N, C-alpha and C positions, 0 to 999 in steps of 0.2 A: 322274406320274399326271395324267390329264386332268380337266378340270372335270366331265365327265360321270361319270367313275369316282368322283370325290369325292361327287357328288350321289347316285349309286346307293348308295354305301357309307353315306352319311348316312340315306337312306331305309330301307335294310335294317336299320341299327342302331336307328333309331327304331321300326320295326315290331317288331323283336325285343324291345326294351325295353317297348313297349306290351303285346305278347302275354304277356310275363313277368308284368307287373303284373296284367293281367286274369286270367291263370291262377291266380296266387296269391290274388287276391281271391275267385275261385270256390272254390278249395280251402278258404280260411278260412271262407266261408259254409257250405260242406258240413260243416266240422268244428265249426261253432257258435262261431267266433271272429271277431273283427274282423280285417281284413287287417293292421293294424299289430301286433296281438297275435300273429298267426300268424308274421309276419316276425321279431318280437323273440323269440318262443319259439324259432325256428330259430337265432337268434344264441345264446341261452342254452344250447341243447342242444349247442353246440360246446364247452362247458366242463364239467368235472367239478363245479366250483363256481365261483361268481363273486359278487362283492359288488354290492350295490345301487349303490354309488358307481362301480364299474367299468362297470356297465350305463349309468349316466348319462353317463360320460365317452365310452364307445364310441358311444352313440347321439345324444348332444346333448340328450337329454330332461332336463327338470328333475327334481330329486329327488322332487318331488311326483308327477310323471307316472310315474316309475319305481315309486313306492310303489303307485299305482293299477294299473299293469301287473302287478306282483307279486301284488297282492290278487286281481285277476281270474284270473290263471293258477293261483294257489294254490287258489282256490275250485273250479276245474275239476280239481284234483289233478294238475296238470301240472308243478308244482314245489313245493318247500317252503322255508320260510325258517328259518334257524337264527341265533341270536344268539351272538356270541363271548363267552366267559367273561371275557375281559380288558376288553371294552368292549361293554356291552349295546346301545349305539346302532349298532354295526356289524352289519349284516345279511349273512349268507352265504346265497346262493341255491343250492339243490341241485335240478337238473332231475330230474324223474321221467321218465326216458327210456322206461321200459316203458309207462307210460300214454300218453305222447306218441306212441309208435309204434303203440299200439293205436288211437289216434284218427286219426293221419295216415297210417299205413302203407297201409291199404286204399285210400285216396284216391290215393296215389302209385304204386300197384301197377304199372301199365303204363309209366309215364314212364321209369324207369331202363332197362328193356329196349328201349324205342323209341329212347332216346338212344344206347345202346350200338350198336344196329343202324345208326343214322345215322353215328355216329363211325367204325364199322368200314368205311365206304365211303371214308374219307379215307386218304391216305398218311401215313406217320410224319411226314414233313416238313410236310405240311399241318396235322396235329394240333399239331405244335410251334409253327407260326405262329399258329394260332388261340389256343392256350394263352398264347403270348407276348402277343398282343393283349389277351386278358382280364386277364392279370396287370397289364400296364402301364396299361390303361384303368381298372382298379380303383384303382390308385395315384392316378391323376388325379382320379377321383371322390372318393376319401377326402380328398385335398388340398382339393378344392372344398368338401366337407362341413365339414371342419375350419375352413376360412376363413369359411364362412357361420355356423358355430356359435360361432366365436371371433374376431370381427372385430378 
């Protein structure tokens, strides 16, 4: 790989990252959420249920910040908290997928179709390469995040 290839790759990667952040901030504003609440809701929606402690561990947020996040999302009826019978201090978070999709679905309407149209222009091998890059880059970013959150 030449120096120019590496520079072009870095520029494209940075532009993609910036565009993703700006898009998600716009989506959040349109949905009446902060950009961080929007992204953490997306994380929570990946689970049938998750504890407040697990959210803290996954995100690096303090338990107080997680409590605030849960309060804000619960107020918007995007999740509910339940307490376990064994330990009333342990909070189980149940995402309200239906309400979340009602809120976010219309905003995301065109993006999946446009993405699939773009992806369909690539060969199977190209898609595998892009997927490999995303998976391996995600591992690197998670390692960096863990290192920064737990020095």
